[in-house]
Structure formats: structure tokens, C-alpha cells
C-alpha positions, 0 to 999 in steps of 0.5 A: 359764403355766397357763390360768385356769379358773373355780376360779382366778377364784372364788379371786381374787374370793372367790366360789363357782365356781357364782356365777362361772359364772352371772355369766359366763353372764349369769344373771338370778339374779346381781346386776349388780354381781357380774357386773361384778366377774366380767367385769372379773377375767376380762378382767384374767386373760385367762380363756378359757371351755372350750367342751368343758367347757361342752358336757359340763355342758349335755350338748351338743357344739355339733357336727353330723356331716355324711355325704357320698358324695363331695366331687368333685361340685360339688353336694356342695361347695356343700352343704358350704359352705352347711352350714358357713356356717349352722353357724358363724353358730349357733356350731356345729362341723361334722365331715365324713365321706366314705363314697366311695359305699361301703356298709360305710364308711357303716355304720362312720361311722354307728356311730361318730357314734352312739357319740360326742357329736354334736347332730345328723346331716346325711346323703346316703346312699351309692348302693350302700346296700341295707340301711338298718338301721344308720340306725335307730340314729339314731332309737333314740338320738334323734339329730336327722337330716336327709337331703338329696339322697339320702334314706332314706324309712324314717326319718321325718325332715326331708328337703331334696331336689330335685323329682326326678321333675318335673325328670327329666320336663322333662329327658327332654322337652327331649331329645324336643323336640329330636328324640330318640326312643331315649333312654338313662337313666343312673341313680345307683341303683335302691335310692335314692329319688333314683334311682327318682324320676328314672327315674319322671320319665323314664318318664312323659315317654316315656309322654306322648310315646307313646315305648315304655319300654325296660328295656334303655335304663336302666342304673345307675352302676358302682363306678368311672368306668372301669366306667361308661365301659365300660358306656356304650360297651357300651350304645351299641354294642349299640344304635346307634339311641340318639340321646339320653342323660339322665344322672341325675348329672354323673359319668355325663354325663362318662363318656358324653362319654368313651364317645362320644369313644372310639366316634367318636360326635359329641355333638349330631350323633349323640347329645344329652346332658343331665344334672343338674349343678352343674358350673360348667365345663359350658358350656366342654365341647366341645360344652357340656353341657346341665344341670339345675342345683339352685338353692342356697337356705339357711335359717338358720331353717326356715320353718313346715312345712319338714319333708319339703319341698324347698329345691332346688325351683327348676329352672334349665336351662342349655341347650347352644346348639349343639342348643337 
């Protein structure tokens, strides 16, 4: 059986297509009696509206594009759940795209979305990104854009971020308070705001505790976990005096655990590790991983002054009892 469309409804009711459409959309220009007739006939014929056709008429798609660097990270999994929950409540669809932290992939996805029909973009940029000119296309096409976690400062738009500097200061201070004096910082990227802010907090904590900043102790994430492990092992072999590691992302914390295991270094006794992480099993690692966890806060309707503020601004420590 052919699906019933507006034209068929109009023929059955001997009304114009425009009148039927207004009635189904509860327009005030249509009388209650006409609305009742149209709704009754639509129910009788099992009429189902075509959302794509409606979107074309309104020049909207009710679709939001979400660009993520990865989903293996529990933080981004939580983000996706939150986005989908709010979007569904507002009758929006979500299209999810993964860059796999690859710059070329990010460029291709951005151009794809700019060329398609979406109502807005939610994005966390890839850590490998150096040139952000492709993101200017979003502004040129007037596509509403919100950055979260890993942001691009060159596009002046809403951002949802952690208080990276303050949290990193606290994390580094936690290591210092527990006796660490030679602390390595494993950063996600120097080209991203999140990387620079977390390094800034680390450096400030060292300064305030009269510990000299050492460039050799700051290392950046590699393209793969295997390379991360090799990088960390090499650093620990060159600098056996390292007694603490502050990892800016949980993948670098996991690589630190593996590197220490490979080198026979006892975590807690020989070296202490703290990291940003939403990993639920962090407390079950051996030994447990001390983490700074982003608290989940969702707003279906942002409060006044939301633009350029923070939603994950509450820091929650999950300390490893073995060394706290």
C-alpha cells in the first residue's frame, strides 16, 4: 500500500494541501472544526508525516553533527550519551563522526558537514591538529558550533570545558604533597588549548612549591599506545630520579602503568601516578589510579551567560588509598 501523503489527505477532504498542512501543524489560521476533520482523516488513513520533507520546507534538518577524536575514552562515551539524551528530548537527530585523532580525517569530516544539511556542530578537535583554517568554514556558512573539552580558540563561539589549569595545579600539588619532587608531565598536545592549560597548571604548582621547571620532563602523546609506552620508558630510563607522573589523559596513564611494569618499577613505592580520567575501573587497577574526574552536568537550556563558561567545572578527586 502506498504511504498516505498530504496530497492524498487533501483529496479525501476536498481541501487544499496548504490547508491540510496548516491544520496538522495546529496553525491559528485554521478553524477548530477543520483541524478536527483533518486529524480524524489522518488517523483513519494512518497518515505519517515525512520529517525530511518538513525539514526541507523549514530549511532545517533537526540534525546535529558531533565530531569526536575517539570513543574508547570513557569521557567521550559519557559526552555522547549526554548529547544524545538532550537531542532526543528536543526531537533532534545526532550524526556521530570519529576523527581517530587524525587531522586529515577531521578536515574531511568538517568539509562533509559544511556541504551537507545540519543545524549545528558539537566538536572536540583532534590532538594532532595544527592548522585550524578548515574550521573557519563553519563560521563562513553560519553553522552554530560548540566546542567541548578540546577547543579551538580562533573561532569565537560557545565552549564547554574543564577548568584545566586549576585542576592540573591541584593534581601536581597532590603529588608534591605526597613527597614527589621530580614530576614528569605527559601532555596531550601543545597545539591545543587543553594541552597548554594543563601544562600551565603543572608549571604553576612547581613554581609555587619552589621546584624548578624542567623541559625534559614534559612529553607529548604519540600517534599510538605502543609509541607512548616506548616514549615513557625512554624518559624513565634517562631520568631514574622521576618519582611522580601527571598524565593529562587516561590513555597516557595506562601507558605509564605498562612502562613501569616493563621496567620493573613499583607504582606507589618508586613512582606515583595521577591522571585526568573517567575510567570507572580506575580503582580496580593494581595499584588503584588516582584520578581527577570530570563531573557530568547537562543543561537542556543553557543558563544566562553560558557562552564561554564551563559545565565540567567541579573537580572530584578519586585518590588511590595506597599512597594517599
